[in-house]
C-alpha positions as CSV (number, residue, x, y, z in Angstrom):
1,M,11.0,76.6,15.5
2,L,11.5,79.2,12.7
3,L,11.0,76.5,10.1
4,L,7.9,75.2,11.9
5,A,6.4,78.7,12.0
6,I,7.0,79.2,8.3
7,A,5.3,75.9,7.5
8,L,2.3,76.6,9.6
9,L,1.8,80.1,8.2
10,G,2.4,78.9,4.6
11,K,-0.3,76.1,4.7
12,P,-3.3,78.4,4.7
13,A,-1.9,80.6,2.0
14,L,-1.1,77.6,-0.1
15,A,-4.6,76.1,0.5
16,Q,-6.2,79.4,-0.4
17,G,-4.0,79.7,-3.5
18,N,-4.8,76.2,-4.6
19,G,-8.5,76.9,-4.1
20,S,-8.6,80.0,-6.3
21,D,-6.7,78.1,-9.0
22,S,-9.1,75.1,-9.0
23,T,-12.6,76.5,-8.4
24,V,-15.1,77.8,-11.0
25,Q,-18.2,79.6,-9.7
26,L,-21.2,78.7,-11.8
27,T,-24.2,81.0,-11.5
28,V,-27.3,79.6,-13.2
29,A,-30.6,81.5,-13.8
30,A,-33.0,78.6,-14.0
31,P,-35.3,76.5,-11.9
32,P,-33.5,74.4,-9.2
33,S,-33.8,71.1,-11.0
34,D,-32.4,72.6,-14.2
35,A,-29.6,74.3,-12.4
36,E,-28.6,71.2,-10.5
37,A,-28.6,69.1,-13.8
38,L,-26.4,71.7,-15.5
39,A,-24.0,71.8,-12.5
40,A,-23.7,68.0,-12.6
41,V,-22.7,68.0,-16.3
42,A,-20.2,70.8,-15.6
43,R,-18.7,69.0,-12.6
44,E,-18.3,65.7,-14.6
45,L,-16.4,67.5,-17.4
46,L,-14.3,69.9,-15.3
47,E,-13.1,67.2,-12.9
48,R,-11.1,65.8,-15.8
49,L,-9.2,69.1,-15.7
50,G,-8.8,69.0,-11.9
51,M,-11.3,71.8,-11.4
52,Q,-14.2,72.1,-8.9
53,V,-17.6,73.7,-9.5
54,E,-19.4,75.8,-7.0
55,L,-23.1,76.3,-8.0
56,R,-25.1,79.5,-7.3
57,R,-28.7,79.6,-8.5
58,V,-30.5,82.9,-9.1
59,E,-33.9,83.8,-10.5
60,R,-32.3,86.1,-13.1
61,L,-28.8,87.2,-14.0
62,D,-27.6,90.5,-12.7
63,L,-25.3,91.7,-15.5
64,R,-23.8,94.3,-13.3
65,E,-21.7,91.5,-11.9
66,L,-19.9,91.3,-15.2
67,R,-18.7,94.9,-14.9
68,Q,-16.9,94.1,-11.6
69,P,-13.5,92.5,-12.3
70,L,-12.6,89.2,-10.5
71,H,-9.9,90.7,-8.3
72,N,-9.4,89.3,-4.8
73,Q,-12.0,86.6,-5.3
74,P,-11.1,82.9,-4.7
75,Y,-12.1,81.6,-8.1
76,F,-10.2,80.6,-11.2
77,A,-13.2,81.8,-13.3
78,R,-16.8,82.9,-12.9
79,V,-19.5,81.6,-15.2
80,W,-23.0,82.9,-15.7
81,V,-25.6,80.8,-17.6
82,A,-29.2,82.0,-18.4
83,L,-31.5,79.2,-19.5
84,G,-34.5,80.2,-21.6
85,K,-37.8,78.5,-21.8
86,T,-37.6,78.0,-25.5
87,G,-34.4,75.9,-25.4
88,K,-32.0,78.8,-25.8
89,A,-29.2,79.7,-23.4
90,R,-26.4,82.3,-23.0
91,L,-23.1,81.7,-21.3
92,Y,-20.7,84.4,-19.9
93,L,-17.2,83.4,-18.6
94,E,-14.7,85.6,-16.9
95,H,-11.1,84.6,-16.1
96,A,-9.4,85.9,-12.9
97,A,-6.0,86.5,-14.5
98,R,-7.2,88.4,-17.5
99,D,-9.7,91.2,-17.9
100,R,-11.6,89.4,-20.7
101,V,-15.2,88.0,-21.0
102,L,-16.4,85.2,-23.2
103,V,-20.0,85.4,-24.5
104,R,-21.7,82.4,-26.2
105,D,-25.3,81.9,-27.4
106,V,-26.5,78.3,-27.7
107,T,-29.7,77.2,-29.4
108,G,-31.0,73.9,-28.2
109,D,-34.2,71.8,-28.3
110,A,-36.9,72.7,-25.8
111,H,-38.1,69.1,-25.9
112,N,-34.6,67.7,-25.2
113,P,-32.8,69.9,-22.6
114,E,-30.1,67.3,-22.1
115,L,-28.5,68.2,-25.4
116,L,-28.4,71.9,-24.4
117,R,-26.7,71.0,-21.1
118,E,-24.1,68.8,-22.8
119,E,-23.3,71.6,-25.3
120,L,-22.9,74.2,-22.5
121,G,-20.7,71.8,-20.6
122,H,-18.4,71.2,-23.5
123,I,-18.1,74.9,-24.2
124,L,-17.2,75.5,-20.6
125,Q,-14.7,72.6,-20.6
126,T,-13.0,73.8,-23.8
127,A,-12.7,77.4,-22.4
128,V,-11.3,76.4,-19.1
129,E,-8.8,74.0,-20.8
130,G,-7.6,76.9,-23.0
131,L,-7.3,79.3,-20.1
132,K,-5.2,76.8,-18.2
133,A,-3.0,76.4,-21.2
134,G,-2.4,80.2,-21.3
135,E,-4.7,81.0,-24.2
136,E,-6.8,84.2,-24.5
137,I,-10.5,83.4,-24.4
138,G,-13.3,85.9,-25.3
139,A,-12.9,89.6,-25.9
140,P,-11.7,92.5,-23.7
141,R,-14.3,93.3,-21.0
142,D,-15.3,96.7,-22.4
143,E,-15.7,95.3,-25.9
144,A,-17.7,92.3,-24.8
145,L,-20.0,94.3,-22.6
146,K,-20.8,96.8,-25.4
147,Q,-22.7,94.0,-27.1
148,V,-24.5,93.2,-23.8
149,D,-25.3,96.9,-23.3
150,A,-26.7,97.2,-26.8
151,E,-29.0,94.2,-26.2
152,E,-30.2,95.6,-22.9
153,A,-31.0,99.0,-24.5
154,A,-32.8,97.3,-27.4
155,A,-34.8,95.2,-24.9
156,A,-35.7,98.3,-22.9
157,Q,-37.1,100.1,-25.9
158,P,-40.9,99.9,-26.1
159,T,-41.8,97.7,-29.0
160,K,-44.1,99.3,-31.5
161,A,-47.4,97.6,-31.8
162,V,-47.8,96.0,-35.2
163,P,-51.2,96.8,-36.5
164,A,-53.3,93.7,-36.7
165,A,-54.1,92.6,-40.2
166,P,-57.7,93.3,-41.0
167,A,-59.8,90.2,-40.7
168,P,-60.5,88.7,-44.1
169,T,-64.0,89.5,-45.2
170,E,-65.9,87.3,-47.5
171,A,-66.2,88.8,-50.9
172,P,-69.8,89.2,-52.0
173,P,-70.9,86.7,-54.5
174,Q,-70.1,87.9,-58.0
175,P,-72.7,87.7,-60.6
176,Q,-72.2,84.6,-62.8
177,K,-70.7,85.5,-66.1
178,R,-73.2,85.6,-68.9
179,R,-72.5,83.0,-71.6
180,N,-72.5,84.1,-75.2
181,F,-74.3,81.0,-76.3
182,R,-76.4,78.4,-74.6
183,F,-78.1,75.3,-75.8
184,G,-80.2,72.6,-74.0
185,P,-83.2,70.3,-73.9
186,R,-86.7,71.3,-72.7
187,Y,-90.0,69.7,-71.9
188,E,-93.0,71.9,-72.4
189,A,-96.7,71.7,-71.6
190,V,-99.3,74.1,-73.0
191,W,-102.8,74.3,-71.4
192,L,-105.4,74.5,-74.2
193,G,-108.2,75.3,-71.8
194,D,-111.1,73.7,-73.7
195,T,-112.5,70.8,-71.6
196,G,-109.2,70.4,-69.8
197,H,-107.0,69.5,-72.8
198,F,-103.3,70.2,-72.9
199,E,-100.4,69.4,-75.3
200,D,-96.9,68.5,-74.2
201,G,-93.7,67.2,-75.5
202,P,-89.9,67.5,-75.7
203,G,-87.9,70.1,-77.4
204,A,-84.7,72.2,-77.3
205,V,-83.7,75.9,-77.2
206,L,-80.7,77.8,-78.6
207,G,-79.8,81.2,-77.2
208,A,-77.2,83.8,-78.0
209,L,-76.4,87.4,-77.0
210,L,-76.9,90.1,-79.5
211,P,-73.7,91.7,-80.7
212,D,-72.4,94.5,-78.4
213,S,-75.1,93.7,-75.8
214,E,-74.8,92.4,-72.2
215,R,-78.5,91.9,-71.6
216,F,-80.4,91.5,-74.9
217,G,-80.3,88.2,-76.8
218,L,-82.1,86.0,-79.2
219,E,-83.7,82.6,-78.4
220,L,-84.9,79.9,-80.9
221,G,-87.0,77.0,-79.8
222,G,-88.5,73.9,-81.3
223,F,-90.9,71.4,-79.7
224,F,-92.6,68.2,-80.8
225,H,-96.0,67.8,-79.1
226,R,-97.3,64.4,-78.5
227,P,-100.4,63.2,-80.3
228,M,-103.6,64.3,-78.6
229,K,-107.0,62.7,-79.2
230,V,-110.1,64.9,-78.9
231,E,-113.3,62.9,-78.6
232,G,-116.5,64.4,-80.2
233,T,-119.9,63.4,-81.4
234,P,-120.2,62.3,-84.1
235,V,-116.6,63.3,-85.1
236,G,-113.4,63.6,-83.2
237,A,-109.9,64.6,-84.1
238,R,-106.4,63.4,-83.5
239,L,-103.9,66.3,-83.3
240,Q,-100.1,66.2,-83.5
241,S,-98.1,69.4,-83.8
242,L,-94.6,70.8,-84.3
243,A,-94.0,74.2,-82.7
244,L,-91.3,76.7,-83.6
245,N,-90.7,80.1,-82.0
246,A,-88.2,82.9,-82.0
247,L,-87.9,85.3,-79.0
248,I,-86.1,88.5,-78.2
249,T,-84.8,88.1,-74.6
250,F,-83.8,90.5,-71.9
251,D,-82.0,89.8,-68.6
252,A,-84.1,91.7,-66.2
253,W,-82.2,90.6,-63.0
254,Q,-78.9,88.9,-62.3
255,G,-77.6,87.6,-59.0
256,G,-74.7,85.5,-57.8
257,R,-75.7,82.3,-59.6
258,A,-79.2,83.1,-60.9
259,R,-80.9,85.3,-63.4
260,L,-84.4,86.2,-64.6
261,R,-84.8,86.4,-68.3
262,L,-87.9,87.8,-70.1
263,G,-88.8,87.0,-73.6
264,A,-91.3,87.9,-76.3
265,G,-91.7,86.9,-79.9
266,I,-93.6,85.0,-82.5
267,G,-94.1,81.3,-83.2
268,A,-95.6,79.0,-85.7
269,D,-97.4,75.7,-85.0
270,F,-97.7,73.1,-87.7
271,V,-100.7,70.9,-86.7
272,R,-101.6,67.6,-88.4
273,V,-105.3,67.1,-88.0
274,S,-106.7,63.6,-88.5
275,P,-110.5,63.4,-88.1
276,F,-112.2,60.2,-87.0
277,A,-115.9,59.1,-86.5
278,N,-117.3,57.5,-83.5
279,A,-118.7,54.0,-83.8
280,G,-122.1,53.8,-85.4
281,Q,-121.8,57.2,-87.1
282,D,-122.4,57.3,-90.8
283,V,-120.3,60.3,-91.9
284,Q,-117.8,61.1,-94.6
285,L,-114.5,62.2,-93.1
286,A,-112.1,64.7,-94.6
287,K,-108.6,63.6,-95.3
288,S,-105.8,64.2,-92.8
289,H,-104.1,67.6,-93.4
290,W,-101.6,70.1,-91.9
291,S,-102.8,73.4,-90.5
292,K,-100.4,76.3,-90.0
293,L,-101.0,78.7,-87.1
294,A,-99.3,82.0,-86.5
295,L,-98.9,82.6,-82.7
296,G,-97.3,85.0,-80.3
297,R,-95.3,84.0,-77.3
298,L,-94.4,85.5,-73.9
299,A,-92.0,83.9,-71.4
300,A,-90.3,84.5,-68.1
301,T,-87.4,82.2,-67.4
302,Y,-85.6,81.7,-64.1
303,A,-82.1,80.2,-64.6
304,H,-79.9,78.9,-61.7
305,G,-76.3,77.9,-62.2
306,V,-75.2,74.4,-61.3
307,G,-71.4,74.3,-61.0
308,S,-69.7,76.3,-63.8
309,F,-71.0,74.3,-66.7
310,M,-74.8,74.2,-66.6
311,D,-78.0,76.2,-65.8
312,L,-81.3,74.7,-64.8
313,E,-84.1,76.7,-66.3
314,L,-87.8,77.0,-65.4
315,T,-90.1,78.9,-67.8
316,L,-93.6,80.3,-67.2
317,G,-95.4,82.0,-70.1
318,A,-98.2,82.1,-72.5
319,V,-99.0,81.3,-76.2
320,L,-101.1,84.0,-77.8
321,D,-103.6,83.0,-80.6
322,P,-104.8,86.2,-82.2
323,N,-106.8,84.3,-84.8
324,G,-109.0,82.4,-82.3
325,T,-108.4,79.0,-83.9
326,H,-111.2,76.4,-83.7
327,Y,-111.3,72.8,-84.9
328,V,-114.8,72.1,-86.3
329,F,-116.7,69.6,-88.5
330,Q,-119.2,70.5,-91.1
331,S,-122.6,68.7,-91.6
332,S,-125.9,69.3,-93.2
333,A,-127.0,70.7,-89.8
334,G,-124.2,73.2,-89.7
335,A,-120.8,73.6,-88.1
336,T,-119.9,72.0,-84.7
337,D,-116.8,72.7,-82.6
338,V,-114.5,69.7,-81.9
339,L,-111.9,71.8,-80.0
340,S,-111.9,75.5,-79.1
341,P,-108.5,76.4,-77.5
342,W,-108.2,79.5,-75.4
343,P,-106.8,82.5,-77.2
344,V,-104.2,82.9,-74.3
345,R,-102.8,79.5,-73.4
346,P,-100.6,79.2,-70.3
347,L,-97.3,77.2,-70.7
348,L,-94.7,75.7,-68.4
349,S,-91.4,74.2,-69.4
350,L,-88.4,72.8,-67.6
351,G,-84.9,72.2,-69.0
352,A,-81.2,72.9,-68.8
353,T,-78.7,74.7,-70.9
354,V,-74.9,74.4,-71.3
355,P,-72.4,76.7,-73.1
C-alpha cells in the first residue's frame, strides 16, 4: 500500500516536471494567420528536439513580462516574437534555469515572409538545442534589458521635425550671352517709292563688339541688288547696284533669348545705269556707266536665339539719300525724269547669324 501511494503521488509530479522540461511558450505579436504560420514552423523544428510549442498571440508585446523571471512557471523557455510590417522581426528568449535573455533582430523580405519564418525557427531551434546541452545563451537579464530600455526611451522621445526642403523654383531665364562676333546671310528689299519700284537682293553682314563694351558694336554689310528695269518714254533705264554700309550698333534691350539692336551709319551704293530706247524712238543713248551714291542708313534689328548656335534676325530701317538722286535723260526739249526715288526709302531684311 505504501509503494502504491508513493507511485500515485509521484505521477502528477513527474508529469508536471516533464511538461516544464519539454514545453516552450511562444508569444507572437502579429495577425492570427502570421502567428499560426510561425508556430507551425517552430513546432516542426522543435519536435526534432522533443519539445512542444504553446502559442499565445497578442496585439503587441508587453516588455514588462521580460522583467519577471520564469520561476514557478511550467515552461522550459519563453519566447516573444514581434513581426514588423516591413519584413523585420525581433526575438526574445528566456530560459527557466538561468536568468538570461537572448535578443535577436532579423531582417527579412516583406514580399517573402516564409524566409523570415524559417530564419526565426532556426534561431529558436539552435538556441533551445544549446540550452538543452547546458550552454549559456544570450546575456544576463539586466544587461540585455538595458538595450531594450534604451530603445524604448529613444522611441518615446518626440522626433524633431525635419524642416522640409524648399520647393525648387525655376530660375528666371538668363539673358543669352552676347557673342563677340557674328556673321550671316541676309536678304534685303528697299522701297524706292517712285511708281512702286523697289530693289532687292541677297547679302551678308559681319558684326563685332567694340573693345571693352557690352552693348556697342560695329556692323558691316554688303548687298547685291538684282537688275531693275525702269520703263520710260522715250528712254528707260536698267539699274543694277552693289550696296555697302557700316553701322554703329547699340543693344537697346536684351531678354532671355532675344535682343533689340539699333544701328546708324553710312553707306555707299554703286549703281550701273544702262539706258535703253523704246521701240520707234530715234534717240542717241549714252553709254552704260557707274554712279556712286553716298547714303545714310538707320536700322532696328530684332534677334531671337535658336538653340545655342544661331540667331534669326529681322531688320526694319531706312536708307537716307540727302542728295535727292534722280535718274533723267536729256533732250532738246529739256530734262525728263526716268526715276525719282524717295529721299527716305524704307527697307526690310531677314537673315540669320552664327558665331
